[in-house]
C-alpha positions in Angstrom: -19.6 31.4 5.6 -17.2 32.0 2.4 -18.1 29.7 0.1 -14.5 28.5 -0.7 -13.8 28.0 3.1 -17.5 25.9 2.7 -16.2 23.8 -0.2 -12.7 23.3 1.4 -14.3 22.3 4.9 -16.7 20.0 3.0 -13.6 18.2 0.6 -11.6 18.1 3.6 -14.3 15.8 5.7 -14.7 13.3 2.6 -10.8 12.9 1.7 -9.8 13.1 5.2 -6.0 14.1 5.0 -5.0 10.9 3.6 -4.1 11.4 0.0 -0.7 10.8 0.1 -1.5 7.1 1.1 -2.8 6.3 -1.8 -0.8 8.6 -4.0 3.1 8.3 -2.9 3.5 4.3 -3.2 2.6 3.7 -7.2 5.2 6.6 -7.5 7.7 4.9 -5.3 6.9 1.8 -7.2 7.4 3.1 -10.6 10.5 5.5 -9.5 12.3 1.8 -8.2 11.2 -0.6 -10.8 13.0 1.6 -13.4 16.1 1.3 -11.1 16.2 -1.8 -9.2 13.5 -3.9 -10.6 10.0 -5.2 -9.8 11.0 -7.1 -7.0 12.4 -4.5 -5.3 10.1 -1.9 -6.1 7.4 -4.4 -4.6 9.0 -4.8 -1.5 9.8 -0.5 -1.2 6.1 0.0 -2.4 5.0 -2.2 0.6 7.4 -0.7 2.8 5.8 2.9 2.2 2.7 1.9 2.4 3.1 0.1 5.9 5.0 3.0 7.1 1.8 5.3 6.6 -0.1 2.8 8.2 2.2 2.7 11.6 1.9 6.8 11.2 -1.7 6.8 11.0 -1.9 4.4 14.0 0.4 6.3 16.2 -2.0 9.3 15.5 -4.4 7.0 16.5 -6.4 7.4 13.0 -8.1 4.6 11.8 -6.7 1.6 11.2 -8.6 0.7 8.0 -6.6 3.0 6.0 -3.4 0.9 6.7 -4.9 -2.1 6.8 -6.9 -1.4 3.2 -3.9 0.5 1.8 -1.5 -2.4 3.0 -3.2 -5.1 1.6 -3.9 -3.3 -1.6 -0.3 -3.4 -2.3 0.2 -6.5 -1.4 -2.6 -7.6 -3.9 -1.1 -5.0 -7.0 2.3 -6.4 -6.2 1.4 -10.0 -6.5 -0.5 -9.8 -9.8 2.8 -7.9 -11.5 5.3 -10.2 -9.5 3.3 -13.3 -10.8 3.2 -12.2 -14.2 6.3 -10.4 -14.0 5.1 -7.3 -15.6 5.0 -4.0 -13.8 1.9 -2.9 -15.1 0.0 -5.7 -13.5 0.6 -3.6 -10.4 -2.2 -1.3 -11.5 -4.7 -4.1 -12.5 -6.5 -4.3 -9.5 -7.1 -0.4 -9.7 -8.4 -0.6 -13.1 -10.8 -3.7 -12.4 -12.0 -1.5 -9.2 -12.5 1.4 -11.3 -14.1 -0.1 -14.2 -16.6 -2.5 -11.0 -17.7 1.3 -9.9 -18.7 2.4 -13.1 -20.7 -0.2 -13.7 -22.3 0.3 -10.3 -22.7 3.9 -11.0 -24.8 3.1 -13.9 -26.9 0.2 -12.3 -27.8 2.3 -9.6 -28.8 5.0 -12.5 -31.0 2.0 -14.4 -32.9 1.5 -11.0 -33.1 4.9 -10.4 -31.4 4.9 -7.0 -28.3 7.1 -8.0 -24.6 6.1 -6.5 -24.5 9.8 -5.2 -26.8 9.5 -2.7 -25.9 6.4 -1.6 -22.4 8.4 -1.5 -23.6 11.0 0.5 -25.5 8.7 2.8 -22.6 6.4 3.8 -20.7 9.8 4.4 -23.0 11.4 6.0 -25.5 9.5 7.9 -28.4 11.1 6.1 -31.9 9.6 6.1 -31.9 7.3 2.4 -35.9 8.3 2.3 -34.9 11.8 2.0 -32.9 11.2 -0.9 -35.6 9.6 -2.7 -37.8 12.5 -2.7 -38.9 13.7 -6.1 -37.5 17.0 -5.2 -34.4 15.7 -4.2 -33.6 12.7 -6.4 -33.0 14.9 -9.5 -29.7 16.1 -8.1 -28.2 13.2 -7.2 -29.2 11.4 -10.6 -27.6 14.6 -12.8 -24.5 14.2 -10.4 -24.1 10.2 -10.6 -24.6 10.9 -14.3 -21.6 13.6 -13.8 -19.6 10.2 -12.3 -20.3 7.7 -14.7 -18.8 9.8 -17.3 -15.6 10.4 -14.9 -15.0 6.8 -14.6 -15.5 6.0 -17.7 -12.9 8.2 -19.5 -10.6 7.3 -16.7 -11.2 3.5 -17.6 -11.0 4.0 -20.9 -7.5 5.7 -20.7 -6.5 3.3 -17.6 -7.1 0.0 -20.1 -5.3 1.4 -23.0 -2.0 2.5 -21.1 -2.4 -0.7 -19.7 -2.6 -2.8 -22.8 0.0 -1.1 -24.4 2.5 -1.4 -21.3 3.5 1.9 -20.7 3.9 1.9 -17.4 5.2 5.5 -16.8 2.7 7.0 -18.5 -0.2 4.6 -16.6 1.6 6.2 -13.2 1.3 9.4 -14.3 -2.0 9.0 -15.3 -3.4 7.6 -12.3 -1.8 10.1 -10.4 -3.2 13.2 -12.0 -6.7 11.5 -12.6 -6.7 10.7 -9.1 -6.1 12.9 -6.7 -6.2 16.3 -8.9 -9.7 15.3 -11.4 -11.4 13.5 -8.1 -10.9 16.6 -6.2 -12.1 18.4 -9.6 -15.3 16.6 -9.8 -16.0 16.9 -6.3 -16.1 20.5 -6.4 -17.9 21.0 -9.3 -20.6 18.0 -8.0 -20.8 19.8 -4.5 -21.5 23.3 -6.3 -23.9 21.7 -8.7 -25.4 19.4 -6.4 -26.2 22.5 -3.9 -27.7 24.8 -7.0 -29.6 22.0 -8.0 -31.2 21.1 -4.9 -32.2 24.9 -4.1 -33.7 24.6 -7.7 -35.6 21.8 -6.9 -37.8 23.6 -4.0 -37.5 20.5 -1.8 -36.5 20.3 2.2 -33.0 20.7 3.6 -32.2 17.2 5.6 -33.1 19.2 8.7 -36.3 20.4 7.8 -37.0 17.0 6.8 -36.2 15.3 9.9 -38.3 17.9 11.3 -41.3 17.4 9.2 -41.5 20.9 8.4 -44.0 21.5 5.6 -43.4 24.0 2.1 -42.2 26.3 1.6 -38.9 25.0 2.3 -35.5 26.7 3.0 -33.9 24.3 1.3 -30.4 22.5 1.8 -28.2 24.9 2.2 -24.9 23.3 3.2 -24.0 19.5 2.8 -25.0 17.3 -0.5 
């Protein structure tokens, strides 16, 4: 199978085609806020988010995305409204990003890398496989990569938030959201598969079938 097609299919399985739900409401918020003010911006962003939610439900897709998106808008909008400061709309996202950064660092300290948990939750593979000595280093190194990404994003977000630069904050969030996240995921996948092969450990199927070395190794999925 063509490597590019394989990576695209892996990304699709992770992102699930719901990226507009996260990108469009903040962009609309900033545009409407600059023209009509904070209250109108919150209402319009909430309507956009709810519309995405209804669309997902009509298409019989997961209602959790709809609920999560609407709750996110309500919480973020509430922060902005109570403080009468549009920058506060992005505060929950900044806090969440900082929390994930701390979480990745903690998992590295306890040597249970976050990337392994993320893969386990996404794919349902046995956690015992991830903790093998000939498997775990790949997930540890990818977690280092993710930690660096979250650290850079947190520093930029906090800096722009403290400067109360709403326009720069929304564009930074947009660029560091989908585009950079996709780039990090692609890099993680390519590096992770390469690293697993170099570690000479079993692929997940070989592990589940209790096969002995020499192993073919993981050929698809990370």
